[in-house]
Every structure is written in structure tokens, then in C-alpha cells.
C-alpha positions in Angstrom: 0.0 0.2 -0.4 1.1 3.6 -0.5 1.0 4.9 3.0 2.9 1.5 3.8 0.4 -0.2 5.5 0.6 -3.9 5.7 -1.1 -6.8 4.0 -3.4 -9.3 6.2 -1.2 -12.2 7.2 -1.9 -15.4 5.8 -2.6 -18.6 7.8 -0.5 -21.6 6.3 0.3 -25.3 7.2 2.1 -27.6 5.7 5.2 -29.8 6.7 8.8 -30.5 5.5 9.7 -34.0 4.3 12.9 -35.9 3.5 15.7 -33.8 2.3 14.1 -30.6 1.9 10.5 -31.2 0.2 8.3 -28.7 1.3 4.4 -28.5 1.0 2.0 -26.2 2.4 -1.8 -25.1 1.8 -2.7 -21.3 3.1 -5.4 -21.8 4.9 -7.5 -18.6 3.8 -5.9 -15.7 1.4 -7.6 -12.7 -0.7 -9.4 -14.3 -3.0 -8.6 -17.4 -5.5 -5.4 -17.8 -3.7 -7.8 -19.3 -0.9 -7.5 -23.2 -0.2 -4.0 -22.6 -2.8 -1.5 -25.7 -2.1 2.6 -25.0 -2.9 5.2 -27.8 -3.1 8.9 -27.3 -3.5 12.1 -28.8 -3.1 15.1 -27.2 -1.3 18.3 -26.8 -3.6 21.6 -26.9 -3.7 21.7 -23.1 -4.5 19.5 -22.5 -1.1 16.4 -21.9 -3.3 13.2 -23.2 -3.4 11.6 -23.8 -6.7 8.3 -25.4 -7.4 4.8 -25.4 -8.3 1.5 -23.8 -6.8 -2.2 -24.8 -7.5 -5.5 -22.7 -7.0 -8.9 -24.5 -5.9 -10.1 -24.2 -9.3 -7.4 -26.2 -11.0 -5.1 -23.4 -12.4 -1.4 -23.0 -11.0 2.2 -22.1 -12.3 6.0 -22.5 -10.8 7.8 -20.1 -8.0 10.5 -19.8 -6.1 12.0 -17.6 -2.7 15.4 -18.4 -1.1 16.8 -18.5 2.2 17.4 -14.5 2.9 20.4 -16.1 5.2 21.3 -16.3 9.2 22.8 -12.3 9.2 19.4 -11.2 8.1 17.7 -13.0 10.5 19.7 -12.3 12.9 19.5 -8.6 12.1 15.6 -8.5 12.1 15.0 -9.3 15.6 16.4 -5.6 16.3 15.3 -5.6 20.1 14.8 -2.3 21.6 17.7 -1.3 24.2 18.2 0.7 26.6 21.0 3.5 27.5 24.2 1.8 27.6 22.9 -1.6 26.2 24.2 -3.1 23.2 22.9 -5.7 20.6 25.6 -8.0 19.0 23.1 -8.7 16.1 26.0 -10.6 14.3 26.3 -13.9 17.7 23.0 -12.7 19.5 24.4 -11.1 22.1 23.3 -8.7 25.0 26.7 -6.8 25.9 27.6 -3.3 27.2 27.3 -0.8 24.7 31.2 0.6 23.0 31.0 4.0 25.1 34.1 2.8 26.8 34.6 4.9 29.8 32.4 7.1 30.6 34.6 9.6 33.2 37.7 9.5 31.0 36.6 13.0 29.2 34.5 14.6 31.8 35.2 18.7 32.9 33.9 21.7 33.2 31.2 22.4 30.3 30.4 18.5 30.2 26.5 17.7 30.4 25.6 15.1 33.1 23.0 12.5 34.0 22.7 10.1 36.6 24.2 6.6 36.0 22.0 3.8 36.8 23.6 2.7 40.2 23.5 6.5 41.8 22.0 5.1 45.0 24.6 3.2 45.7 27.6 5.8 45.5 27.8 7.7 48.5 25.3 10.1 49.1 24.3 11.1 45.4 20.6 10.4 46.0 20.1 13.0 48.3 21.3 15.8 45.6 19.5 18.2 43.7 19.9 16.0 40.4 17.2 13.5 39.1 16.7 10.1 36.8 16.6 11.7 33.5 17.5 15.1 34.6 20.7 17.0 32.3 23.1 19.3 34.6 26.8 20.4 34.0 30.0 20.5 35.4 30.8 23.3 36.8 34.2 22.1 38.9 36.1 19.5 39.0 38.1 18.3 42.4 40.1 15.3 42.1 37.5 12.2 41.6 34.7 14.4 42.5 32.6 17.0 40.1 30.5 19.9 41.0 27.5 19.8 39.3 24.8 22.3 38.5 21.1 20.8 38.5 18.6 22.2 36.1 16.6 24.0 39.3 20.0 25.9 39.9 21.4 23.9 43.2 25.0 22.4 43.0 26.2 19.2 44.5 29.2 17.3 44.7 29.6 14.2 42.8 31.6 11.0 42.4 32.5 10.0 38.9 30.5 6.5 39.4 27.0 8.4 40.0 27.6 10.3 36.9 27.6 9.6 33.2 28.4 12.1 30.7 25.1 13.0 28.3 26.8 12.5 24.7 25.1 14.8 21.7 22.4 12.3 20.4 22.8 9.9 22.9 19.9 10.5 25.4 18.0 7.1 26.4 16.4 5.4 23.8 14.4 2.1 25.9 11.1 1.9 26.7 9.6 3.6 29.8 9.0 0.5 31.9 8.4 -0.1 36.0 11.7 -0.6 37.0 13.0 2.4 35.3 16.8 3.3 36.3 16.7 -0.4 37.8 17.1 -1.8 34.2 19.7 -2.3 32.4 18.4 -4.2 29.7 16.2 -4.8 26.0 13.5 -5.4 25.2 12.0 -7.9 22.2 9.3 -5.6 21.2 8.9 -7.5 17.9 7.7 -10.4 19.3 4.5 -9.6 21.3 2.6 -12.7 22.2 -1.1 -13.0 23.3 -2.1 -16.7 23.0 0.1 -20.1 22.9 3.0 -21.2 24.3 6.3 -19.5 23.7 9.6 -21.0 24.4 12.9 -18.9 24.4 16.7 -19.6 25.6 19.3 -17.5 27.3 22.9 -18.6 27.6 25.2 -17.0 30.0 28.3 -16.4 28.9 29.7 -13.9 31.4 28.4 -13.1 34.3 29.3 -9.0 35.1 29.0 -6.6 38.3 24.9 -6.5 38.3 22.9 -9.7 38.7 21.5 -10.9 35.2 17.6 -10.1 35.1 15.4 -12.7 32.3 11.3 -12.3 32.3 8.3 -11.2 30.5 6.5 -7.7 30.2 3.5 -6.8 29.7 3.7 -4.2 26.6 1.1 -1.2 25.6 1.3 0.6 22.5 -0.8 4.0 22.4 -0.9 6.1 19.8 2.2 8.1 20.7 4.3 5.8 22.4 5.0 2.3 23.5 5.9 1.5 27.4 6.0 -1.7 29.4 3.3 -1.5 32.0 4.0 -5.0 33.9 7.1 -6.7 33.9 7.5 -10.7 35.6 11.3 -11.3 36.1 14.0 -13.5 37.8 17.0 -12.6 39.0 20.0 -14.7 38.0 22.6 -13.7 41.0 20.7 -13.5 44.3 17.9 -16.2 43.0 14.6 -14.0 43.5 11.6 -12.9 41.1 10.1 -9.5 40.6 6.5 -8.5 39.6 5.5 -5.3 39.7 3.4 -2.6 38.3 4.2 0.7 36.0 0.6 2.1 37.4 1.5 1.3 40.6 4.6 3.3 40.7 3.2 6.0 38.9 0.2 6.3 41.6 2.2 6.7 44.3 4.9 9.4 42.5 1.6 11.2 42.1 0.4 10.5 45.7 3.9 11.9 46.9 3.4 14.8 44.6 0.2 15.4 45.7 1.3 15.3 49.2 4.6 17.6 48.3 2.1 20.1 46.5 -0.5 20.1 49.8 2.2 20.9 51.8 3.0 23.5 49.4 -0.1 25.2 48.9 -0.6 25.2 52.8 2.6 27.0 53.0 2.2 29.6 50.8 -1.8 29.6 52.5 0.5 29.9 55.7 2.7 32.4 54.3 -0.2 35.0 52.7 -1.6 33.9 56.2 1.4 35.5 58.6 2.0 38.5 55.8 -1.7 40.0 57.1 -0.8 39.6 60.1 3.0 41.2 60.1 1.3 44.3 58.9 -0.4 43.9 62.6 3.0 43.5 64.8 5.8 44.6 65.6 9.8 44.0 64.5 9.7 42.2 68.5 7.1 39.6 67.7 8.6 38.8 64.3 11.9 38.1 66.0 10.2 35.8 68.7 8.6 34.0 66.2 12.0 33.3 64.0 13.8 32.1 67.3 10.7 29.7 68.6 10.8 28.4 65.2 14.6 27.9 65.4 14.4 25.8 68.2 11.3 23.6 67.3 13.4 22.7 63.9 16.2 21.8 66.0 14.3 19.5 68.4 13.0 17.8 65.3 16.2 17.0 63.6 17.3 15.8 67.0 14.5 13.4 67.5 14.9 12.5 63.6 18.9 11.6 64.4 17.8 9.2 67.9 14.8 7.7 65.1 17.4 6.4 62.7 19.8 5.1 64.8 17.2 3.5 66.9 16.2 1.7 63.8 19.9 1.2 62.8 20.5 -0.7 66.0 16.7 -2.5 65.3 18.0 -4.0 61.6 21.1 -5.3 63.6 19.3 -6.6 65.9 17.2 -8.6 63.1 19.7 -10.1 61.6 19.1 -13.1 59.1 15.7 -12.5 59.4 15.4 -9.3 58.3 17.8 -9.8 55.3 15.4 -12.4 54.0 12.6 -9.9 54.2 14.5 -7.4 52.5 15.9 -10.2 49.9 20.3 -10.2 50.5 20.0 -6.0 52.2 18.5 -4.4 49.4 17.9 -0.7 50.0 14.0 0.1 50.9 14.7 2.8 48.3 15.5 0.1 45.1 12.9 -1.6 43.9 14.1 -5.1 44.1 13.3 -4.7 47.4 10.1 -5.9 47.3 11.3 -9.2 45.4 10.8 -12.7 46.8 13.1 -15.9 46.4 13.0 -17.9 43.6 15.3 -20.1 41.8 19.0 -21.0 41.9 22.2 -19.1 41.2 23.5 -18.8 36.9 26.6 -19.7 36.7 28.6 -18.6 33.6 28.2 -21.6 30.7 24.5 -22.1 32.4 21.3 -22.0 29.7 18.2 -20.4 31.2 15.1 -21.7 29.6 12.1 -19.1 29.3 8.7 -20.2 29.1 5.1 -18.6 28.7 2.0 -20.1 28.7 -0.9 -17.9 27.6 -4.6 -18.3 27.3 -7.5 -15.6 27.9 -7.3 -13.9 31.2 -4.0 -15.4 32.8 -0.6 -16.1 31.7 2.0 -18.8 33.5 5.8 -17.8 33.5 8.0 -20.6 34.3 11.8 -21.2 34.0 13.9 -23.6 33.8 18.2 -24.2 34.4 19.8 -26.4 32.1 16.6 -27.8 31.1 15.5 -28.8 34.9 12.3 -27.3 35.5 11.9 -28.6 38.6 12.1 -26.9 41.8 13.8 -24.3 42.8 13.0 -23.8 39.5 9.8 -24.1 37.5 6.6 -22.0 37.9 7.6 -18.4 38.6 4.4 -16.1 38.0 0.9 -16.4 37.6 -0.2 -13.2 35.9 -3.8 -12.1 35.5 -4.0 -10.6 32.2 -6.4 -7.5 30.7 -8.4 -8.8 27.5 -6.0 -8.5 24.6 -2.8 -8.2 27.0 0.4 -9.0 24.8 3.9 -10.0 26.2 7.2 -9.5 25.2 10.3 -10.6 26.4 13.2 -8.9 28.4 16.5 -9.5 29.4 19.4 -7.4 31.0 22.8 -8.8 30.6 24.3 -6.5 34.2 27.1 -4.2 33.8 30.1 -6.1 32.4 27.9 -8.9 31.6 27.2 -11.2 28.4 24.1 -12.9 27.3 23.2 -15.3 24.3 19.5 -15.1 23.2 17.9 -17.6 21.2 14.7 -16.9 20.3 14.5 -20.1 17.9 16.5 -19.0 15.1 19.1 -21.7 15.6 18.0 -24.9 17.6 17.6 -24.9 20.9 20.0 -26.6 23.7 17.0 -28.0 25.7 13.5 -28.8 24.8 10.4 -27.4 25.9 9.0 -29.4 29.2 6.1 -29.2 28.0 4.9 -30.2 24.2 2.9 -27.7 22.0 5.3 -24.7 22.9 6.8 -22.7 20.1 10.1 -20.9 19.6 9.6 -16.8 20.3 10.9 -16.2 16.4 7.9 -17.2 15.2 5.9 -14.3 16.8 7.4 -11.6 15.0 5.5 -8.7 14.2 6.4 -7.0 10.9 5.9 -3.2 10.9 6.0 -1.1 7.6 9.0 0.0 7.1 10.9 4.2 6.3 13.6 4.5 4.4 15.9 8.1 4.8 16.6 10.1 2.0 18.2 13.0 1.9 19.3 15.7 -0.4 23.3 16.2 -0.8 23.8 19.5 1.3 21.9 17.8 4.2 23.7 15.1 6.0 21.7 14.0 9.1 17.7 13.6 10.0 16.6 15.2 13.2 15.1 12.5 15.8 12.8 14.5 19.1 12.1 12.8 22.0 8.1 14.8 21.6 6.5 15.2 17.8 7.8 19.3 17.3 10.8 20.8 16.7 11.1 22.4 20.2 11.5 19.2 22.3 14.6 17.4 23.4 16.9 16.0 20.4 18.1 12.5 19.8 20.8 10.7 18.0 19.9 11.8 14.5 19.5 9.6 11.6 21.9 9.1 8.3 21.2 8.9 4.8 19.9 4.9 3.9 18.6 4.2 7.6 15.3 2.3 8.0 13.2 2.6 10.5 10.0 1.0 11.4 6.7 2.9 11.8 5.0 3.1 15.3 3.1 5.6 14.8 1.8 9.0 12.9 0.9 12.5 13.7 -0.2 15.2 12.4 0.6 18.4 13.4 1.0 22.5 12.0 4.4 21.9 10.6 3.6 18.4 8.4 3.7 14.9 9.1 5.8 13.1 12.1 6.7 9.6 12.5 7.3 7.9 16.1 9.8 5.1 15.0 12.2 2.9 17.3 14.4 6.1 18.3 12.1 8.8 18.6 9.9 11.4 16.3 11.0 12.8 13.3 8.9 14.7 10.7 8.4 13.3 7.4 9.7 16.4 5.4 11.2 19.6 6.0 12.2 23.4 4.2 15.9 22.3 3.0 17.5 25.3 1.4 14.8 26.7 0.7 12.8 24.2 -0.7 10.6 21.2 0.6 12.0 17.8 0.9 10.5 14.2 1.9 13.3 12.8 3.9 10.8 9.9 4.5 9.5 7.5 2.1 7.4 3.7 2.6 9.3 0.9 1.6 7.2 -1.4 -0.4 5.9 -4.3 1.7 7.5 -6.7 -1.6 9.8 -6.4 -3.7 10.8 -8.7 -6.9 13.7 -11.0 -6.0 14.6 -11.0 -10.0 17.5 -9.4 -11.1 17.0 -6.4 -14.0 16.9 -8.1 -17.7 20.3 -7.3 -19.1 22.2 -7.2 -15.9 25.2 -9.0 -15.2 26.2 -11.0 -12.9 29.8 -10.7 -11.1 31.3 -14.8 -10.3 33.1 -14.7 -6.7 36.4 -15.7 -7.0 38.1 -17.9 -4.4 41.8 -18.4 -4.4 43.6 -21.4 -3.6 46.1 -21.1 -0.7 48.7 -23.2 -0.1 50.8 -23.9 3.4 54.1 -24.1 2.2 56.8 -26.5 3.7 60.2 -27.0 4.2 62.1 -28.6 1.6 64.1 -30.9 3.8 65.9 -32.9 0.8 67.4 -29.9 -0.8 68.2 -28.0 2.7 70.3 -30.7 3.4 72.0 -30.8 0.8 72.7 -27.1 1.7 74.0 -27.4 4.8 70.9 -27.5 6.9 70.4 -29.9 9.8 66.2 -30.5 10.8 64.5 -31.8 13.6 61.3 -33.3 12.2 60.5 -31.6 9.4 59.4 -28.1 10.6 62.7 -27.1 12.8 65.8 -26.2 10.5 69.3 -24.6 11.7 71.9 -23.5 9.2 75.5 -25.3 10.2 77.4 -23.8 7.5 76.5 -19.9 5.1 75.3 -18.3 3.1 73.0 -21.1 2.6 69.4 -21.0 1.3 66.7 -22.8 2.2 63.6 -23.5 0.0 59.6 -24.5 0.2 59.0 -27.8 -1.4 55.7 -26.2 -3.0 56.1 -23.7 -6.2 53.0 -22.1 -7.8 52.5 -19.4 -10.3 48.9 -18.8 -9.9 47.6 -19.3 -6.3 48.6 -18.5 -3.1 52.2 -19.3 -1.3 52.5 -18.6 2.3 54.5 -19.7 5.6 55.0 -18.4 9.0 58.3 -19.4 11.1 59.9 -18.1 14.1 63.3 -16.8 14.3 65.0 -18.6 17.6 68.2 -17.8 16.7 70.5 -15.9 14.7 70.7 -12.0 13.1 72.7 -12.4 9.6 69.7 -14.2 7.2 67.1 -12.4 4.5 63.4 -13.6 3.7 62.0 -13.7 0.6 60.5 -15.0 -2.7 63.2 -16.4 -5.4 62.2 -17.8 -9.2 61.8 -21.8 -8.9 64.2 -21.4 -11.5 67.0 -20.0 -9.3 66.9 -22.8 -6.4 70.6 -23.8 -7.6 71.8 -20.2 -6.7 72.1 -20.2 -3.0 73.5 -16.2 -3.4 70.4 -15.2 -5.4 68.1 -14.0 -2.3 71.0 -11.7 -1.3 72.9 -10.7 -4.1 69.9 -10.4 -6.9 66.6 -10.7 -5.0 64.3 -8.1 -5.7 61.2 -9.1 -3.3 61.8 -9.8 0.1 62.8 -8.5 3.5 66.5 -8.6 5.4 67.1 -8.4 9.2 68.6 -5.4 10.6 71.7 -6.7 11.6 72.3 -8.9 8.6 74.9 -8.2 5.5 74.2 -8.2 2.1 70.5 -7.6 0.2 71.4 -4.3 -0.5 67.5 -4.4 -2.9 65.7 -5.9 0.3 64.2 -3.6 3.0 65.9 -3.7 6.3 63.5 -4.6 9.3 64.3 -6.2 13.1 63.3 -9.7 12.5 65.3 -11.3 14.7 63.2 -13.5 17.4 59.9 -12.3 15.7 57.6 -14.6 14.1 57.7 -13.4 10.4 55.1 -14.7 7.6 55.6 -14.6 4.0 52.4 -14.9 1.5 52.9 -14.6 -2.0 49.9 -14.0 -3.7 50.7 -15.1 -8.0 46.8 -14.1 -8.5 47.4 -10.2 -7.6 51.0 -10.6 -8.3 51.5 -9.2 -4.5 54.0 -9.9 -2.0 52.7 -9.4 1.9 55.1 -9.4 5.1 54.0 -9.5 8.5 55.8 -9.2 11.6 55.0 -9.4 15.7 56.9 -10.8 18.7 53.0 -12.8 19.3 51.4 -15.5 16.8 48.4 -13.6 17.4 49.2 -10.0 16.9 51.3 -9.9 13.6 51.3 -6.6 11.7 51.6 -6.2 8.3 55.0 -4.1 7.9 56.0 -4.5 4.1 53.8 -4.6 0.7 55.3 -5.0 -2.9 54.6 -6.4 -6.4 56.2 -9.6 -7.1 58.3 -8.9 -10.4 58.7 -12.9 -11.5 56.1 -12.8 -14.7 55.5 -16.4 -16.2 57.6 -18.4 -13.7 56.8 -20.2 -11.0 58.0 -19.2 -7.6 59.1 -20.3 -4.3 59.2 -18.8 -1.0 63.1 -18.8 0.4 65.4 -18.0 3.7 69.2 -17.4 3.5 71.1 -17.8 6.5 74.2 -18.0 8.0 75.7 -20.6 10.6 73.7 -20.5 13.5 70.8 -19.2 12.0 67.7 -21.0 13.8 64.2 -21.3 12.8 60.9 -23.0 13.6 58.0 -23.3 11.1 54.4 -22.5 12.0 51.3 -22.8 11.0 50.0 -19.6 9.1 46.6 -18.5 11.0 43.4 -18.8 9.1 42.3 -15.4 7.8 39.2 -15.1 5.9 38.9 -16.5 1.7 41.2 -14.5 -0.5 37.9 -12.6 -2.9 37.7 -10.9 -5.9 36.4 -7.6 -5.6 33.5 -8.5 -7.2 31.6 -10.7 -5.7 28.1 -10.8 -5.7 26.6 -8.8 -3.0 23.2 -11.0 -3.5 24.5 -14.0 -3.8 26.6 -13.9 -0.9 26.9 -11.8 1.8 30.3 -11.0 3.3 29.5 -12.6 6.3 27.9 -15.9 5.2 30.5 -17.9 3.9 34.3 -18.4 4.5 36.6 -21.5 3.2 40.1 -22.3 3.5 42.6 -24.9 2.1 45.7 -26.1 2.1 45.9 -27.1 -1.5 46.8 -30.7 -0.6 45.1 -33.6 -2.3 44.6 -37.1 -1.9 46.0 -39.8 -4.1 44.4 -42.8 -6.0 45.0 -46.5 -4.7 46.6 -44.7 -1.4 45.5 -45.0 2.3 44.7 -41.6 4.1 43.7 -40.9 7.1 40.8 -37.5 7.7 39.4 -36.3 10.9 36.2 -34.0 10.5 35.2 -31.9 13.6 31.7 -30.0 13.0 31.0 -27.6 15.6 27.2 -26.7 15.4 27.3 -24.0 17.8 29.7 -21.9 15.9 28.7 -23.5 12.1 32.1 -24.3 11.6 33.5 -27.4 9.5 37.5 -28.6 10.1 39.1 -31.1 8.3 42.6 -32.1 9.1 44.0 -34.8 6.0 47.1 -37.0 7.0 47.5 -34.9 10.1 47.8 -31.4 8.5 44.4 -28.7 8.5 43.4 -29.4 5.1 39.5 -27.3 4.8 38.1 -25.0 7.1 34.3 -23.6 6.7 32.6 -21.2 8.4 28.9 -20.7 7.6 26.8 -18.4 9.0 24.4 -18.6 6.1 22.4 -21.8 7.7 23.7 -24.1 4.9 24.2 -26.6 8.1 21.0 -28.0 9.5 20.3 -26.9 13.4 20.0 -30.7 13.8 21.0 -33.7 13.4 24.0 -34.3 10.8 25.1 -36.8 9.1 28.9 -36.7 7.7 
């Protein structure tokens, strides 16, 4: 539709049988499609091809393909709170990459309270309230003097405040836990009925407890918020059911009390003002003195009461700790939590289940597939008609959680039949794309649908946003998306420009006629080895086949392999000696022991080595050195480093030897000792013209050592299948032969046969 509205969903039922055989029927549909049947088979290219037939007898052909796991993961797109990052490639919840919040705070820096400000000294008594933005006026060591919006000043420790960077205001949803919830909400997956299941893998426990649960989501015309949260804590073992309305009512009551007090005070002041005209200065002085004495008495009494409370708390001991749930402050909403479940450890898998029926919802949690006590049923929720629940996850500061909504196979099956992966509940919304003129670099986002409201992080050209709500204002149409409100159009350079346009729901997967398809090229990479037989003739001694020492020099050590149309590479550690050169030589020069040091043009020499006037000097002694000869692009690369995993490229040069095979070579003098290492696997070498639609950059990576098998010969091959990381490793005759990393869904998430 032109306004971006989505068509009604179509219900289908069917099955996947055999190896990629698909058959399903539309239970309903628009017009003639009702009752139509569809059959297809999954091909080697990941495409479904088959036929469809209508109830009337008409039919035709159809095809479709899987969009790839990378696209599936990106479609989960949860709503993150401030400071939380969703790693869509691996479906991990972790801290955002803002880094150190305090390193650059100085005078003039805009700041706000952190989520744990209540635990930092007396910050909770300061004038800055959650959501307020203050400004640092002076810095004294680790303390910052901040002026609040009401004009009052207060010293805060650095852990209690954080910098408010331009365009990074809070973007999460309003929820009952407010500052106590630092996580994300899977708002794209609201559920109203049925049984739903998800898993959360604890990768790392952080400084704060991880929190998992379900929330009742309310989507109004102008906002989306969580009105109720039923969550469990994995570090202390407790559960909490909290409602947003109750929180707001308490605040309103407190506000009314304060307002009432201020009104009475104002009235009293007015009355006193009238009486002041009738009293003399002496009487006024007496009233002031009496008021001050009464104030002092009241403060002393309050202090005594506080002391009594503290001593009483100490006497109550364990009973008080249990009631306050492991010492939580009364100010914390977790002070109302109840005991539940077991503590979670790194490596645990938390099983999350919700069963919904009209008017009620049962929330259940399991630990590593075990739903027995102390896990099991956590909440029995009374729900209003039409209530929708969505999953909420908080990783805790410095923690990491991996979430599985069913996009891959579950570690543990649901505890009861009839459950579906939460990923099946995805709710699609109309998408709008940002298209900016050349002179405009960003499109504004506001907290409210008017330009005078607080600004947020702007949109960039090409960004796509999901429509949550629309509103008409005097200055035109406004759209509410995941991060705030944006105008559809605005006047730019004197002209009206529409930056937000609706994206069609459906688009053709067929390429335009005549469009050229570029073929993806994967280069063959060969891991070179020492030519031991030739090396022994040239006065090199060997321990095994990977350790070599020059007994008399100068002498050259060559690679066994040569190539003119592949990538030849090796890596070695220089253990002893300083007089040596490394490089690439023509295979025809293997009999010339002085070629590299006298005539070589492609290589490096150690700074302390002699000869090799055409070779570039570098510090190579006692270093790891990797040489890569890419004969496809005719380019040589040299990597050097003290550690195998932290090598850097120090030189890159053209390979001058055209039309002939080349070998890798080392020239050394007596005492040069080196150890051959297996080069670390990089991404597959690809041409620049790979078809983006055929293969995502992260979808498939293949490496091979180039070794081959011979006929009528016994070989030993070891296969390793790593399902969690979607990788296959093959070792041929004791050497790594083939590594395949597949994130596009080629490997099935289930039983696998080799």
C-alpha cells in the first residue's frame, strides 16, 4: 500500500519432509488464493523451486530463497536501553561501546545520573534526579560539582554520573523498573495466546545481576511502554512482579502530598504576611527564634529515630536479610522481590517459557533443561483482555548473554509439548527509509513530535526505521519510530524536501534483464613447508620437518611448494641468529644459494644482516615472520610480530617474476635457527567483484591448504563439526586441510550426517 500499511497475514499449514521437500496450503487468503497448495524442493543453491495450484485448477511455478542467518539475526532488532548493545551477528546482549564514561568529563560537560547512583555516597540526596541533565561547573580530583536544572549544586563522585553525549539520550521503553533495568526488550515479538519458548545462554556474569523475564507491552497512539514486568534475578535467586501504574500512583500521591504541603505553606505565608502588618519587629524576632528551636528539636529527634532503626535492623539479623532480600535498600524496587530459583553460573542455559490463555499467563523458568524446584513456575499473571507479553533481558554491567528465540536449535527442549520458539511471533511493521539531499548530512529525531522538544541521535541517509505511530501537526506529518519522532518533510535550502518515504512491503527477487552477474572467485591458498631434502644438501640440519638450523652459510632454504597461480604462504619463528634474509625467488634459481642476498628484489632482511642491498631492512630477529606470495594479484605481503596472534603487516610489494613459478626462500648464515609455524587462518581471498546478493560477506568463508589425495592410497581424514559456531574442520594426514565457516544456514540445526 502507498502509505506503508502491511497486508493482512496469511495462515498456512504444511510440513517439511525428506531432504528439503516442502508442501503447504493457505488456510485462507485474498480471493482465489484461499485453499491453494504449494510444493517445492530445496536446491543446492539454497533456493526453493516448485509449483502452486489453485482450487479452480489453475497453477504455475514459484521460487524463493533463504535470506541468510545474518539477515535473520538482524531482523530480531530489540529495543535497547541506554548503555546496552545488541550484537546482532551473534545475538549477544552486552555493554555498548561507549567505553569509559568518565575519561573526558570536565567543566561544561553535560551529565546525568548513572543507573547505580543510589549506591554511590550521598548522590541520591543530591538535586539531580533520574532523567535530569546537569552541567559540571568544576572538578576536584574524582569529584565533580554539578549544577542541576533547578539551579542547586552538588558534589558527585564519578561513578554516580555519566556524560550525556550529543544525540545519545535514553532510547529504551518506559518500564516499571526504570533506572533499575539496564537491558533490552524484544518488542518485535509480542504474544497474546499459546505456548512460547526461548533460551538465554550466560556467557559472562557481570558486576550486576542478569535479569530475564516477560513484560506486558502497551502500544498507544504516541508511545510504547511496558506497564508490567515479571522478571527473575540470576545472581541472588529472586523474582519480582512489578506494575508501572502502581509506581506512577505512588509518585502522584507523593507529589500531591508535596503540593498540598506547599499550598498550605503558601497559604500560611500569605496569612502570616497579613498578620505581619499588625505585629511589631519584636514579635517577628520571637517567632523566628521559636521556629529555629523547634527545627533543631525535630532534627535531633529524627537522628535518634534513625539510630534506633539501625540498631533494630542489626538485632533482626538473618530474618531481616530475608525480608529485604539480601540487603537491598528500601529505595530499590528489588526490595519487594521474593526468593526464587538458583544462582546462575557462566555456561548455564536459562530456559524461558510462557503459556497464555484468556485472562491468565503462566511464566516458567528452567536451568539447563531442569524445571524442577527451586526453578519451575515463577508467576501466575492475571492479564487484561488483549494483553501482549514480550521478553525482556538485562545482562548486568560487564556481563554478556546470548539469546536464542528459535533462530537456531535449542539446547534443551521445552518442558511441555506444544511450545513454539518465540521467534515465530515476529510482528512486522511498515518500514520507512531516509533519503537525504546532498547538502543535508542527517535527519533530526526528537523526544516529542515538535521541534522545540529535546533532540536525540539523528538518522543518516539510507537508514531504515519501523513505523510505530503517525501524527499530524501544524508543520506537517511526524513519524514515531524505534528511537523517537521525526518529521516526514522539512524545508531544506528554501525547498520542501521529503526525507522519509515508505518502503514497499514486497519487492522482486528477479534481477533486471541484462544485468551482469559477477562470479565470485576464491583463491587457492597453499601452506608451504620446508624442502628438507634440498635443505640437507645445502648444509641445513633439521629436527623433524618443521625445525631447521643453518650449519654453514650463506645458504638458502626453500619451500617444497611452488606456484604461478595461487597463494603460497608460510610462517616461522626466528629462534636464533641475526644474519638472514627472507623473500620470494623464481623456482628456476633454487640452485643459486646467493640469489636472494645478491639479486633478490622481493623480500626483507634483518637489520643486522649483510648483503641484500635491494631488500628492505626490518627487525626480524626472534620475531614471528609470515610471508604471503599472492600470484593471482602478483603481490607479496610480509607480517612481523613478537606474538603469533598480534602480527602486523610491515611491507607490501609487487612480485616482479612474471611467467614462472616462484618459491619462498630464506638465506641464512651459520647459527640461524627457525621453527615453521602453521599460518593463522584468514578470511578467504576473494575478488572485488563478488555478487552482494548471491553471497553476504559474512555468510561463507572457506580455507584449504591445497593438499590432495592420491588414488589407491590410504589417507587419514578427521572431520570436526562445531554446530554452535557453524563450522566444519577437516584434517588430512595430520595437517589442517579444510575450514568452512557457514553463518548462512547451510548446516542444519539438528541431526547431521557425515
